[in-house]
C-alpha positions in Angstrom: -43.3 -2.8 27.4 -45.8 -2.7 24.6 -45.7 -5.5 22.1 -47.7 -3.4 19.6 -45.1 -0.5 19.7 -42.3 -2.9 19.3 -43.8 -4.5 16.3 -44.6 -1.1 14.8 -41.0 -0.1 15.2 -39.8 -3.4 13.7 -42.0 -2.8 10.7 -40.8 0.7 10.2 -37.1 -0.3 10.2 -37.7 -3.2 7.8 -39.7 -1.0 5.4 -37.1 1.8 5.5 -34.2 -0.6 4.7 -36.3 -2.6 2.1 -36.9 0.7 0.1 -33.2 1.7 0.5 -31.6 -0.2 -2.3 -28.0 0.9 -1.6 -28.4 -0.3 2.0 -29.6 -3.6 0.5 -26.7 -3.8 -1.7 -24.3 -3.1 1.2 -25.9 -5.8 3.3 -26.0 -8.7 0.7 -23.9 -7.9 -2.5 -20.9 -6.1 -1.1 -19.8 -8.9 1.3 -20.1 -11.4 -1.5 -18.0 -9.3 -3.8 -15.2 -8.5 -1.3 -15.0 -12.0 0.1 -14.9 -13.3 -3.4 -12.2 -10.9 -4.5 -10.0 -11.8 -1.4 -10.6 -15.5 -2.2 -9.7 -15.1 -5.9 -6.5 -13.2 -4.9 -5.5 -16.0 -2.4 -6.2 -18.9 -4.7 -4.9 -17.4 -8.0 -1.9 -15.5 -6.7 1.1 -15.8 -8.9 4.3 -17.4 -7.7 7.1 -14.9 -7.6 8.8 -14.5 -10.9 12.6 -14.7 -10.0 15.2 -13.1 -12.1 18.4 -13.9 -10.4 22.0 -12.9 -10.8 24.5 -15.2 -9.1 28.0 -14.0 -7.7 30.4 -16.9 -6.8 33.0 -15.6 -4.3 33.7 -19.0 -2.8 35.9 -20.2 -5.6 35.8 -24.0 -6.4 34.0 -24.8 -3.2 31.0 -22.6 -4.5 31.2 -23.9 -8.1 29.2 -27.2 -7.5 26.6 -25.5 -5.3 26.4 -22.5 -7.6 25.8 -24.8 -10.7 23.3 -26.9 -8.8 21.5 -23.7 -7.5 21.2 -22.3 -11.1 19.8 -25.7 -12.2 17.2 -25.7 -9.4 16.2 -22.1 -10.1 15.8 -22.7 -13.8 13.7 -25.8 -13.1 11.4 -23.6 -11.0 11.0 -21.3 -14.0 13.5 -18.6 -12.9 15.8 -16.6 -15.2 19.5 -16.8 -14.0 22.7 -15.2 -15.1 26.2 -14.8 -13.6 27.9 -11.4 -12.7 31.3 -10.6 -11.5 30.8 -9.2 -8.0 28.2 -8.0 -5.5 28.3 -4.3 -6.7 27.2 -5.5 -10.2 24.4 -7.6 -8.6 23.2 -4.6 -6.7 23.3 -2.4 -9.7 21.2 -5.0 -11.6 18.5 -5.1 -8.9 18.5 -1.3 -8.6 17.9 -1.0 -12.5 15.1 -3.7 -12.2 17.2 -5.9 -14.6 17.1 -8.6 -11.8 14.8 -9.2 -8.9 17.3 -10.9 -6.7 21.0 -11.3 -6.3 22.6 -14.5 -4.7 26.1 -14.1 -3.4 28.0 -17.2 -2.5 30.8 -16.8 0.1 33.1 -19.2 2.1 31.4 -20.0 5.3 33.0 -19.2 8.6 32.5 -22.8 9.9 34.6 -25.6 8.7 33.4 -28.6 6.7 33.1 -26.8 3.4 29.9 -24.9 4.3 29.0 -21.8 2.4 27.3 -18.5 3.3 24.6 -17.4 0.8 23.5 -13.9 0.9 20.2 -13.1 -0.9 19.8 -9.5 -2.0 16.4 -7.9 -2.8 15.4 -4.5 -3.8 13.7 -3.8 -0.4 11.0 -1.5 -1.6 8.3 -4.1 -1.5 8.9 -6.1 1.8 6.0 -8.6 1.2 7.3 -9.2 -2.3 10.8 -9.6 -1.0 9.7 -12.4 1.4 8.2 -14.4 -1.5 11.5 -14.0 -3.4 13.7 -15.1 -0.5 11.5 -18.1 0.2 11.8 -19.2 -3.5 15.6 -18.9 -3.3 15.7 -20.7 0.1 13.9 -23.7 -1.5 16.4 -23.7 -4.4 19.3 -23.4 -2.1 18.2 -26.5 -0.1 17.8 -28.4 -3.4 21.2 -27.3 -4.7 22.9 -28.3 -1.4 21.2 -31.7 -1.6 22.2 -32.2 -5.2 25.9 -31.2 -4.5 26.8 -34.1 -2.3 29.3 -33.6 0.5 28.4 -30.0 0.8 26.9 -28.7 4.1 23.4 -26.8 4.1 24.5 -23.2 3.5 23.4 -20.4 5.8 21.1 -18.1 4.0 21.3 -14.3 4.8 19.0 -11.6 3.6 20.2 -8.1 2.4 18.5 -5.3 0.6 19.7 -2.6 -1.8 17.5 -0.1 -0.1 16.8 0.1 3.5 17.6 -2.5 6.1 15.9 -5.9 6.5 13.9 -5.9 9.7 11.7 -8.1 11.7 9.6 -5.1 12.8 6.2 -5.4 11.1 5.4 -1.7 11.7 8.5 -0.6 9.8 7.7 -2.9 7.0 4.1 -1.9 6.6 4.5 1.8 7.6 4.2 3.3 4.1 0.9 1.3 3.5 -0.5 2.0 6.8 0.0 5.7 6.7 -1.2 6.1 3.1 -4.3 4.0 3.6 -5.5 5.5 6.8 -4.9 9.0 5.7 -6.9 8.3 2.4 -9.7 6.6 4.4 -10.3 9.2 7.1 -10.0 12.2 4.7 -12.5 10.6 2.5 -15.0 10.0 5.4 -14.5 13.7 6.7 -15.1 15.2 3.3 -17.9 13.0 2.1 -20.0 13.4 5.3 -19.2 17.0 5.7 -20.1 18.0 2.1 -23.2 15.9 2.3 -24.4 18.0 5.2 -23.7 21.2 3.2 -26.1 19.7 0.6 -28.8 18.5 2.9 -28.7 21.6 5.1 -29.4 23.7 2.1 -26.1 25.7 2.1 -25.0 24.4 -1.3 -28.4 25.1 -2.8 -28.3 28.7 -1.7 -24.7 29.0 -3.0 -25.8 27.8 -6.4 -28.5 30.5 -6.5 -25.7 33.1 -6.4 -23.2 34.0 -9.2 -20.8 31.5 -7.7 -19.8 28.9 -10.3 -19.6 25.2 -9.7 -15.8 25.3 -10.1 -15.5 28.0 -7.5 -17.7 25.9 -5.2 -15.6 22.9 -5.5 -12.3 24.7 -5.3 -13.3 26.5 -2.3 -14.6 23.5 -0.4 -11.5 21.6 -1.6 -9.3 24.2 0.0 -11.3 24.3 3.2 -11.5 20.5 3.6 -7.8 20.3 2.3 -6.7 22.4 5.2 -7.9 20.0 7.8 -6.8 17.2 5.8 -3.2 18.6 5.7 -3.4 19.1 9.5 -4.5 15.5 9.9 -1.6 14.3 7.6 0.9 16.3 9.7 -0.4 14.8 12.9 -0.4 11.3 11.4 3.3 11.7 10.2 4.3 13.1 13.5 2.8 10.2 15.3 4.3 7.6 12.8 7.9 9.1 12.6 8.3 10.6 16.1 9.0 9.0 19.4 9.0 10.8 22.7 10.4 8.7 25.7 8.7 9.4 29.0 10.5 8.2 32.0 8.8 6.3 34.8 6.2 8.4 36.7 5.5 6.9 40.2 3.9 3.5 39.7 3.7 3.9 35.9 6.6 2.4 34.0 8.6 4.3 31.3 6.9 4.5 27.8 7.2 6.1 24.4 4.7 8.3 22.6 4.7 7.8 18.8 5.6 4.8 16.7 9.2 5.8 16.0 9.3 4.5 12.4 12.6 5.3 10.8 12.6 7.0 7.3 15.6 7.1 5.1 14.3 10.1 3.1 13.0 13.5 3.9 9.8 13.6 6.1 8.8 16.7 4.0 8.7 14.6 0.9 6.6 12.0 2.7 4.4 14.8 3.8 4.0 15.9 0.1 3.1 12.5 -1.1 0.4 12.1 1.6 -0.9 15.6 1.2 -1.4 14.9 -2.6 -3.2 11.7 -1.7 -5.4 13.5 0.9 -6.4 16.2 -1.7 -7.3 13.4 -4.1 -9.4 11.8 -1.3 -11.1 15.4 -0.7 -12.0 15.6 -4.5 -13.2 12.0 -4.4 -15.4 12.6 -1.2 -16.9 15.7 -2.9 -17.5 13.8 -6.0 -19.3 10.8 -4.5 -21.2 12.9 -2.0 -23.2 14.4 -4.9 -24.7 10.9 -5.4 -25.6 10.3 -1.8 -28.7 11.3 0.2 -27.7 10.1 3.6 -24.5 9.8 5.6 -24.9 6.0 5.5 -24.7 6.1 1.7 -21.3 7.8 2.0 -20.2 4.7 4.1 -21.7 2.4 1.5 -19.2 3.6 -1.1 -16.3 2.2 0.9 -16.6 -1.4 -0.3 -16.9 -0.1 -3.9 -14.1 2.5 -3.8 -11.8 1.9 -0.9 -11.8 -1.9 -0.3 -10.5 -2.7 -3.8 -7.7 -0.2 -3.3 -6.9 -1.8 0.0 -6.7 -5.2 -1.6 -4.9 -4.4 -4.9 -2.4 -1.4 -3.9 0.2 -3.4 -2.1 -1.3 -2.7 1.4 -2.3 -6.4 2.1 -0.9 -8.4 -0.8 2.3 -7.8 -2.9 1.3 -6.3 -6.2 3.7 -8.6 -8.1 1.8 -11.7 -6.7 -1.8 -10.5 -7.8 -3.5 -12.5 -10.5 -2.6 -11.2 -14.0 -6.2 -10.4 -14.7 -6.1 -7.8 -11.9 -2.7 -6.3 -12.6 -4.1 -3.7 -15.0 -6.5 -2.3 -12.3 -3.5 -1.5 -10.1 -2.3 1.3 -12.5 -5.5 3.2 -12.1 -5.5 3.2 -8.2 -4.2 6.4 -6.6 -3.5 4.5 -3.3 -0.9 2.3 -5.2 1.1 5.4 -6.2 0.9 6.8 -2.6 2.1 3.6 -1.1 4.9 3.3 -3.7 5.9 7.0 -3.2 6.1 6.5 0.6 8.2 3.5 0.1 10.5 5.4 -2.1 11.0 8.0 0.6 10.9 5.9 3.8 12.9 2.9 2.5 15.0 4.1 -0.6 15.6 7.6 0.8 14.5 9.0 -2.6 14.5 12.7 -3.4 12.8 14.7 -6.2 15.5 13.5 -8.6 14.3 10.0 -8.6 12.0 9.2 -11.6 9.8 6.7 -9.7 8.9 9.4 -7.1 8.4 12.0 -9.7 5.9 9.7 -11.4 4.1 9.0 -8.1 3.6 12.6 -7.3 2.6 13.4 -10.9 -0.1 10.8 -10.9 -1.5 11.8 -7.4 -1.7 15.4 -8.6 -3.5 14.4 -11.8 -6.0 12.2 -9.9 -6.8 15.0 -7.5 -7.5 17.5 -10.4 -9.5 14.8 -12.3 -12.0 14.1 -9.4 -12.2 17.9 -8.7 -13.2 18.6 -12.4 -15.8 15.8 -12.5 -17.2 17.0 -9.0 -17.7 20.4 -10.5 -19.4 18.8 -13.5 -21.8 16.7 -11.4 -22.9 19.1 -8.6 -26.7 19.5 -8.7 -28.7 22.4 -7.8 -31.3 20.3 -5.9 -30.8 17.9 -3.0 -34.2 16.1 -3.2 
């Protein structure tokens, strides 16, 4: 082993990275920015804003607890009002006039206990957990204030979907949307860069083919494989094939078996539009890259913030107020919401929220395709 050759290779690597400013930024600046953003979100996250409607079905026994509960909620900054029945509470939550409903019922046990059902929307499971936790604290304070009343049993119900302890079901829309977006971006960015560095794109630009035709053609080509990838991903996520025991192997299932209340075709449409947007984004960003490593270097700039701010990891409602406006410009946010509308709510094309998500995803895909056509260069040096 030659010490001189090892030192020469060491110097070559150091010299190349030192001259590669994007790589230096990836090494030193990107980790600081991302960890700083995560820390800021964790430290400055807002407490859930509770807008509650209360239904007292427990008669006089629930009156004392109900009054104490409303007082405790208002002390914590919540807005509280009374409604006649559970149907009215669910309607208020569905219309977003309230964030949570609280139904007081006579308990099955003796001793004057009550059952408390906390109703949330169900479309944002992480946000629902924060709402339910806030209500539980107030229920405990109310039961303590209403002397002689046993601690109520607190149950959780949702307007859409069914509360579940399965974390895969809870995070399925975010998981499907993010990984489809991530892998399609990588596929497109790297593949289009190879077309540029290999000289294919330069030869195309020397022909009568216009930049718009180049982008549209490549978008359709990459989009085909992105569509197949989305189909495979959704089949894996929604399907479940049970395989019986084979000799010494125990029985097992293939597929995640995630339940969806709505049409898988609509879920496919949402993810395909997101994937087409990722194709356009990959083509656009690859025009600024010279190496495949530089395609990866865009991830902390473009994909990591969307992962943190689009409801994948943190509830959007709990984000610091200064970050809230950024959520509106992130396509991943609309894809996650669209899949939640389909998976949890069972929405069809008549639901305005799903219409908005689909429209924004289509506009984003067209926008990045347009600016990609405007930024394609004839040279690759």
